[in-house]
Chimera marker file (.cmm) of the C-alpha trace (Angstrom):
<marker_set name="trace">
<marker id="1" x="7.342" y="-10.180" z="3.517" r="1" g="1" b="0" radius="0.5"/>
<marker id="2" x="5.254" y="-8.979" z="6.411" r="1" g="1" b="0" radius="0.5"/>
<marker id="3" x="1.565" y="-9.731" z="6.852" r="1" g="1" b="0" radius="0.5"/>
<marker id="4" x="-1.294" y="-7.439" z="7.860" r="1" g="1" b="0" radius="0.5"/>
<marker id="5" x="-4.836" y="-8.705" z="8.497" r="1" g="1" b="0" radius="0.5"/>
<marker id="6" x="-7.726" y="-6.267" z="8.816" r="1" g="1" b="0" radius="0.5"/>
<marker id="7" x="-11.219" y="-7.701" z="8.942" r="1" g="1" b="0" radius="0.5"/>
<marker id="8" x="-11.356" y="-10.272" z="6.146" r="1" g="1" b="0" radius="0.5"/>
<marker id="9" x="-8.507" y="-8.711" z="4.137" r="1" g="1" b="0" radius="0.5"/>
<marker id="10" x="-4.888" y="-9.885" z="4.155" r="1" g="1" b="0" radius="0.5"/>
<marker id="11" x="-2.028" y="-7.761" z="2.849" r="1" g="1" b="0" radius="0.5"/>
<marker id="12" x="1.530" y="-9.005" z="2.315" r="1" g="1" b="0" radius="0.5"/>
<marker id="13" x="3.995" y="-6.133" z="2.095" r="1" g="1" b="0" radius="0.5"/>
<marker id="14" x="7.735" y="-5.644" z="1.939" r="1" g="1" b="0" radius="0.5"/>
<marker id="15" x="9.731" y="-5.426" z="5.151" r="1" g="1" b="0" radius="0.5"/>
<marker id="16" x="10.959" y="-1.962" z="4.146" r="1" g="1" b="0" radius="0.5"/>
<marker id="17" x="7.395" y="-0.663" z="4.401" r="1" g="1" b="0" radius="0.5"/>
<marker id="18" x="5.405" y="0.347" z="7.433" r="1" g="1" b="0" radius="0.5"/>
<marker id="19" x="1.702" y="1.034" z="7.739" r="1" g="1" b="0" radius="0.5"/>
<marker id="20" x="-0.597" y="3.256" z="9.753" r="1" g="1" b="0" radius="0.5"/>
<marker id="21" x="-4.224" y="2.226" z="10.174" r="1" g="1" b="0" radius="0.5"/>
<marker id="22" x="-6.774" y="4.959" z="10.818" r="1" g="1" b="0" radius="0.5"/>
<marker id="23" x="-9.687" y="3.040" z="12.280" r="1" g="1" b="0" radius="0.5"/>
<marker id="24" x="-11.878" y="6.128" z="12.586" r="1" g="1" b="0" radius="0.5"/>
<marker id="25" x="-11.760" y="6.807" z="8.829" r="1" g="1" b="0" radius="0.5"/>
<marker id="26" x="-11.123" y="3.149" z="7.913" r="1" g="1" b="0" radius="0.5"/>
<marker id="27" x="-7.981" y="3.854" z="5.841" r="1" g="1" b="0" radius="0.5"/>
<marker id="28" x="-4.488" y="2.387" z="5.671" r="1" g="1" b="0" radius="0.5"/>
<marker id="29" x="-1.411" y="4.383" z="4.717" r="1" g="1" b="0" radius="0.5"/>
<marker id="30" x="1.737" y="2.515" z="3.643" r="1" g="1" b="0" radius="0.5"/>
<marker id="31" x="5.088" y="4.312" z="3.832" r="1" g="1" b="0" radius="0.5"/>
<marker id="32" x="8.551" y="3.230" z="2.779" r="1" g="1" b="0" radius="0.5"/>
<marker id="33" x="11.268" y="3.173" z="5.420" r="1" g="1" b="0" radius="0.5"/>
<marker id="34" x="14.722" y="4.307" z="4.332" r="1" g="1" b="0" radius="0.5"/>
<marker id="35" x="16.666" y="2.854" z="7.249" r="1" g="1" b="0" radius="0.5"/>
<marker id="36" x="17.118" y="-0.690" z="8.465" r="1" g="1" b="0" radius="0.5"/>
<marker id="37" x="15.992" y="-2.485" z="11.614" r="1" g="1" b="0" radius="0.5"/>
<marker id="38" x="19.261" y="-1.780" z="13.486" r="1" g="1" b="0" radius="0.5"/>
<marker id="39" x="18.486" y="1.900" z="13.980" r="1" g="1" b="0" radius="0.5"/>
<marker id="40" x="16.384" y="3.015" z="16.934" r="1" g="1" b="0" radius="0.5"/>
<marker id="41" x="14.407" y="5.682" z="15.090" r="1" g="1" b="0" radius="0.5"/>
<marker id="42" x="12.619" y="5.118" z="11.789" r="1" g="1" b="0" radius="0.5"/>
<marker id="43" x="13.158" y="7.412" z="8.823" r="1" g="1" b="0" radius="0.5"/>
<marker id="44" x="10.578" y="7.500" z="6.064" r="1" g="1" b="0" radius="0.5"/>
<marker id="45" x="10.815" y="8.142" z="2.343" r="1" g="1" b="0" radius="0.5"/>
<marker id="46" x="7.198" y="8.914" z="1.570" r="1" g="1" b="0" radius="0.5"/>
<marker id="47" x="3.715" y="7.579" z="1.103" r="1" g="1" b="0" radius="0.5"/>
<marker id="48" x="3.443" y="4.617" z="-1.251" r="1" g="1" b="0" radius="0.5"/>
<marker id="49" x="-0.224" y="3.630" z="-1.034" r="1" g="1" b="0" radius="0.5"/>
<marker id="50" x="-3.516" y="4.567" z="0.597" r="1" g="1" b="0" radius="0.5"/>
<marker id="51" x="-6.274" y="1.983" z="0.890" r="1" g="1" b="0" radius="0.5"/>
<marker id="52" x="-9.823" y="3.071" z="1.670" r="1" g="1" b="0" radius="0.5"/>
<marker id="53" x="-12.406" y="0.623" z="3.009" r="1" g="1" b="0" radius="0.5"/>
<marker id="54" x="-15.790" y="1.794" z="1.715" r="1" g="1" b="0" radius="0.5"/>
<marker id="55" x="-18.975" y="-0.286" z="2.041" r="1" g="1" b="0" radius="0.5"/>
<marker id="56" x="-17.040" y="-3.556" z="2.251" r="1" g="1" b="0" radius="0.5"/>
<marker id="57" x="-14.912" y="-2.757" z="-0.808" r="1" g="1" b="0" radius="0.5"/>
<marker id="58" x="-11.286" y="-1.702" z="-1.128" r="1" g="1" b="0" radius="0.5"/>
<marker id="59" x="-10.236" y="1.350" z="-3.092" r="1" g="1" b="0" radius="0.5"/>
<marker id="60" x="-6.508" y="1.475" z="-3.808" r="1" g="1" b="0" radius="0.5"/>
<marker id="61" x="-4.765" y="4.816" z="-4.315" r="1" g="1" b="0" radius="0.5"/>
<marker id="62" x="-1.184" y="4.042" z="-5.394" r="1" g="1" b="0" radius="0.5"/>
<marker id="63" x="0.983" y="7.098" z="-4.932" r="1" g="1" b="0" radius="0.5"/>
<marker id="64" x="4.481" y="6.042" z="-5.831" r="1" g="1" b="0" radius="0.5"/>
<marker id="65" x="6.074" y="2.970" z="-7.490" r="1" g="1" b="0" radius="0.5"/>
<marker id="66" x="3.996" y="0.170" z="-6.021" r="1" g="1" b="0" radius="0.5"/>
<marker id="67" x="2.607" y="-2.951" z="-7.634" r="1" g="1" b="0" radius="0.5"/>
<marker id="68" x="-0.620" y="-4.389" z="-6.204" r="1" g="1" b="0" radius="0.5"/>
<marker id="69" x="-1.215" y="-8.052" z="-6.947" r="1" g="1" b="0" radius="0.5"/>
<marker id="70" x="-4.426" y="-9.854" z="-6.015" r="1" g="1" b="0" radius="0.5"/>
<marker id="71" x="-3.384" y="-13.349" z="-4.975" r="1" g="1" b="0" radius="0.5"/>
<marker id="72" x="-6.838" y="-14.645" z="-4.025" r="1" g="1" b="0" radius="0.5"/>
<marker id="73" x="-10.131" y="-13.298" z="-2.729" r="1" g="1" b="0" radius="0.5"/>
<marker id="74" x="-9.284" y="-10.671" z="-0.102" r="1" g="1" b="0" radius="0.5"/>
<marker id="75" x="-5.543" y="-11.433" z="-0.267" r="1" g="1" b="0" radius="0.5"/>
<marker id="76" x="-3.152" y="-8.879" z="-1.773" r="1" g="1" b="0" radius="0.5"/>
<marker id="77" x="0.603" y="-8.586" z="-2.248" r="1" g="1" b="0" radius="0.5"/>
<marker id="78" x="2.195" y="-5.120" z="-2.278" r="1" g="1" b="0" radius="0.5"/>
<marker id="79" x="5.591" y="-4.813" z="-3.989" r="1" g="1" b="0" radius="0.5"/>
<marker id="80" x="7.749" y="-1.735" z="-4.360" r="1" g="1" b="0" radius="0.5"/>
<marker id="81" x="9.055" y="-1.306" z="-7.889" r="1" g="1" b="0" radius="0.5"/>
<link id1="1" id2="2" r="1" g="1" b="0" radius="0.2"/>
<link id1="2" id2="3" r="1" g="1" b="0" radius="0.2"/>
<link id1="3" id2="4" r="1" g="1" b="0" radius="0.2"/>
<link id1="4" id2="5" r="1" g="1" b="0" radius="0.2"/>
<link id1="5" id2="6" r="1" g="1" b="0" radius="0.2"/>
<link id1="6" id2="7" r="1" g="1" b="0" radius="0.2"/>
<link id1="7" id2="8" r="1" g="1" b="0" radius="0.2"/>
<link id1="8" id2="9" r="1" g="1" b="0" radius="0.2"/>
<link id1="9" id2="10" r="1" g="1" b="0" radius="0.2"/>
<link id1="10" id2="11" r="1" g="1" b="0" radius="0.2"/>
<link id1="11" id2="12" r="1" g="1" b="0" radius="0.2"/>
<link id1="12" id2="13" r="1" g="1" b="0" radius="0.2"/>
<link id1="13" id2="14" r="1" g="1" b="0" radius="0.2"/>
<link id1="14" id2="15" r="1" g="1" b="0" radius="0.2"/>
<link id1="15" id2="16" r="1" g="1" b="0" radius="0.2"/>
<link id1="16" id2="17" r="1" g="1" b="0" radius="0.2"/>
<link id1="17" id2="18" r="1" g="1" b="0" radius="0.2"/>
<link id1="18" id2="19" r="1" g="1" b="0" radius="0.2"/>
<link id1="19" id2="20" r="1" g="1" b="0" radius="0.2"/>
<link id1="20" id2="21" r="1" g="1" b="0" radius="0.2"/>
<link id1="21" id2="22" r="1" g="1" b="0" radius="0.2"/>
<link id1="22" id2="23" r="1" g="1" b="0" radius="0.2"/>
<link id1="23" id2="24" r="1" g="1" b="0" radius="0.2"/>
<link id1="24" id2="25" r="1" g="1" b="0" radius="0.2"/>
<link id1="25" id2="26" r="1" g="1" b="0" radius="0.2"/>
<link id1="26" id2="27" r="1" g="1" b="0" radius="0.2"/>
<link id1="27" id2="28" r="1" g="1" b="0" radius="0.2"/>
<link id1="28" id2="29" r="1" g="1" b="0" radius="0.2"/>
<link id1="29" id2="30" r="1" g="1" b="0" radius="0.2"/>
<link id1="30" id2="31" r="1" g="1" b="0" radius="0.2"/>
<link id1="31" id2="32" r="1" g="1" b="0" radius="0.2"/>
<link id1="32" id2="33" r="1" g="1" b="0" radius="0.2"/>
<link id1="33" id2="34" r="1" g="1" b="0" radius="0.2"/>
<link id1="34" id2="35" r="1" g="1" b="0" radius="0.2"/>
<link id1="35" id2="36" r="1" g="1" b="0" radius="0.2"/>
<link id1="36" id2="37" r="1" g="1" b="0" radius="0.2"/>
<link id1="37" id2="38" r="1" g="1" b="0" radius="0.2"/>
<link id1="38" id2="39" r="1" g="1" b="0" radius="0.2"/>
<link id1="39" id2="40" r="1" g="1" b="0" radius="0.2"/>
<link id1="40" id2="41" r="1" g="1" b="0" radius="0.2"/>
<link id1="41" id2="42" r="1" g="1" b="0" radius="0.2"/>
<link id1="42" id2="43" r="1" g="1" b="0" radius="0.2"/>
<link id1="43" id2="44" r="1" g="1" b="0" radius="0.2"/>
<link id1="44" id2="45" r="1" g="1" b="0" radius="0.2"/>
<link id1="45" id2="46" r="1" g="1" b="0" radius="0.2"/>
<link id1="46" id2="47" r="1" g="1" b="0" radius="0.2"/>
<link id1="47" id2="48" r="1" g="1" b="0" radius="0.2"/>
<link id1="48" id2="49" r="1" g="1" b="0" radius="0.2"/>
<link id1="49" id2="50" r="1" g="1" b="0" radius="0.2"/>
<link id1="50" id2="51" r="1" g="1" b="0" radius="0.2"/>
<link id1="51" id2="52" r="1" g="1" b="0" radius="0.2"/>
<link id1="52" id2="53" r="1" g="1" b="0" radius="0.2"/>
<link id1="53" id2="54" r="1" g="1" b="0" radius="0.2"/>
<link id1="54" id2="55" r="1" g="1" b="0" radius="0.2"/>
<link id1="55" id2="56" r="1" g="1" b="0" radius="0.2"/>
<link id1="56" id2="57" r="1" g="1" b="0" radius="0.2"/>
<link id1="57" id2="58" r="1" g="1" b="0" radius="0.2"/>
<link id1="58" id2="59" r="1" g="1" b="0" radius="0.2"/>
<link id1="59" id2="60" r="1" g="1" b="0" radius="0.2"/>
<link id1="60" id2="61" r="1" g="1" b="0" radius="0.2"/>
<link id1="61" id2="62" r="1" g="1" b="0" radius="0.2"/>
<link id1="62" id2="63" r="1" g="1" b="0" radius="0.2"/>
<link id1="63" id2="64" r="1" g="1" b="0" radius="0.2"/>
<link id1="64" id2="65" r="1" g="1" b="0" radius="0.2"/>
<link id1="65" id2="66" r="1" g="1" b="0" radius="0.2"/>
<link id1="66" id2="67" r="1" g="1" b="0" radius="0.2"/>
<link id1="67" id2="68" r="1" g="1" b="0" radius="0.2"/>
<link id1="68" id2="69" r="1" g="1" b="0" radius="0.2"/>
<link id1="69" id2="70" r="1" g="1" b="0" radius="0.2"/>
<link id1="70" id2="71" r="1" g="1" b="0" radius="0.2"/>
<link id1="71" id2="72" r="1" g="1" b="0" radius="0.2"/>
<link id1="72" id2="73" r="1" g="1" b="0" radius="0.2"/>
<link id1="73" id2="74" r="1" g="1" b="0" radius="0.2"/>
<link id1="74" id2="75" r="1" g="1" b="0" radius="0.2"/>
<link id1="75" id2="76" r="1" g="1" b="0" radius="0.2"/>
<link id1="76" id2="77" r="1" g="1" b="0" radius="0.2"/>
<link id1="77" id2="78" r="1" g="1" b="0" radius="0.2"/>
<link id1="78" id2="79" r="1" g="1" b="0" radius="0.2"/>
<link id1="79" id2="80" r="1" g="1" b="0" radius="0.2"/>
<link id1="80" id2="81" r="1" g="1" b="0" radius="0.2"/>
</marker_set>
């Protein structure tokens, strides 16, 4: 699993996922990669999850086959199903 830390929040996510953080709007978009690390250019399947940071709270918008597990305060594990 890979690890992403933003502010006080920690996200563990599968190595087949990649994220884009939009600091201006304070959102994270997680996508699923459909190729492996040996290829030079990434290919993406589609959006899996959007996370909005609003007033110190997280709002999860699961889009496709993802399980969100809260491990501890501000620590989350994201699994593709």
